[in-house]
N, C-alpha and C positions, 0 to 999 in steps of 0.2 A: 684228424686226418692221418696221424701217425699210427702205424700198426702197433699192437701191443707187444708183438715179438717178431723177430726176423730169423729166418732160416737161411744160412749161407751155404751155398753149394760148394762142393769140393770134388773135382773130377775123380780123385782116387777113392774117397770115402763115400761119395754119393754118385756113382756113375749113372744112375737113373733118377735124377732129381724130380722128375714129374711124378714118380710114385710117392715120394715124401710129400710133395706139394699137395697131392690129392688128399692126404690125411691131415693137413693143417686145419686148425680152426678158422672159421670165417673171420676175415679181417686181418689175418696174419700177413706177413710179407716174405717174399722169397728174393734173396739177392743172388742172382745167377751170374756166375763168373765163367764165361765161355773160354777164356784163355786162348783165343785165336784158333780154336779147333776147326777143322774143315767142315764138320757137320753142324756148325753152330746154328745156322738158320733153321735146319730141320729140328734140332733139339729145342731151340728157342720157341718154335711154333708149337711143339708138343707140350712144352712147359707152360706156355701161354694158355693153351686149352685146359690144362690141369688147374691152373690158378683161377681161371674164370669159373670152372665148375665148383671149386672149393670156396669161392668168394674171397680169394687172397689177392694181394697185390704182387706185381712182378717188377722188380728193378733189375736192370742189366748192369753188369760191372763195366765201367769205362767206355764202352762202345756205343756212342749215341746213334750211329747209323743202324746198328743191330737192334737197338732199343726201338727205333722207329719201325723197322721192318717187322718186328714181332708184336708191335702195338703194346709195348710195355707201359707201365704206369710211371716209370721214372728211371733214374740212373743212380748208380753208386760209384763214387770216385775213390780210387786209392789215394793214399796220402800224397804221393808224388804228383798227382793231377788236380789237387784242390784249387790251384790257380785258374782252372777252367770253369769253376762254379759260377762266377758272375756272367760269363758269356752264355753258358748253358741255361741259366735261369732266364736270361733275356730271350733266348731262342725258343725255350719251352716252358713258358710260365705255368702251365698246368701240371708239369711233371713233379713228382716227389723226388727231391735230390738229397742224397746222403753222402757222407764222406768219411773216410777212415782216418783215425788219429792213433798214433802209437807213442806220442809224446806231446807235450804242450805245443800248441800251434805257434808257428813263427810269425804268421800274418793272419790275425783274426779277421781282417777285412774280407778275405775270401770266404770265410765261414758264414758270413751274413747271408750269402745266397743259398745256403743249405737249410733244409728243413730239420735235419738232425745229423749227428755224428755217431760213428761207432768207435768205441775205444777198446783197444785190444793189444795184447792178450791180458785180460784182467787176472785170470788164473791160469795155471799150467794147462795147456791144451795140446791136441794133436793137430795134424793138418798143416796148412799154409802158415798159420800164425805161430806155430811151435818154434820157429827159428828165432823168435825174440824172447827175452826173459819176461816172465809175467810181471805185471805192474802192481798187483795186490790192490787191496781196497784203498789204501792211502794214495797210491799213484793214480788210480782211477779217479778219485774225487778231485785231486789236483788238476788233472787234465779237464775234467768236466767243468770245473770253475773257470779255467782259462779259456775254454771254448765258448762259453756263454750260449750254448745251443742245447736243445734236448739231446740226450745221449743214450745209446744202447751199450750195454756191457757185452763184450764178446770174448769168448775163450774160456774153456773149462767150466762153463756154467751148468751146474746140476742143482738138485733141490737144496743141498746145504749152502752152496754158494749163492743161490738166489735169495735164500733167507738172509745171508750175511749182507747182501746188497740192499735189502729193504731199508728205505730211508736215505739212501745215498744219492738219490736223484736219477738213478738209472731208469 
């Protein structure tokens, strides 16, 4: 049920995320972060159309009402909102729920309601994640073990980094 890869939108670097979503392989996932923009509903509906056409999943960042409005496949929670996971799982048992981790979890109980976590930034990256120092392979695997959930590596992932992550559990 978990997508083999996730594409995270960034309003500065991907101002038209539906174009990227249209080119993703079937089964991939899009984590759309609307960041409270005024045109969020219109953009979300356009992105939903693109993900349906490409056979991709759509997860909305943090906003459960917006996720329902665009008929998303689930929700992605920032680290600061992981405590909402049990309530969201109960309210939306069919949703795919993911959550962000940037350090070892303080309360692994909240993570049990998640299908997967994203750990970032693993490598030096641009965009929203660039404000944090990279974790490196060792930091990533430590967080992965502590989380006890399937994990996606996020941040600075290219061919060489993907090869380095082979066998890490990502």
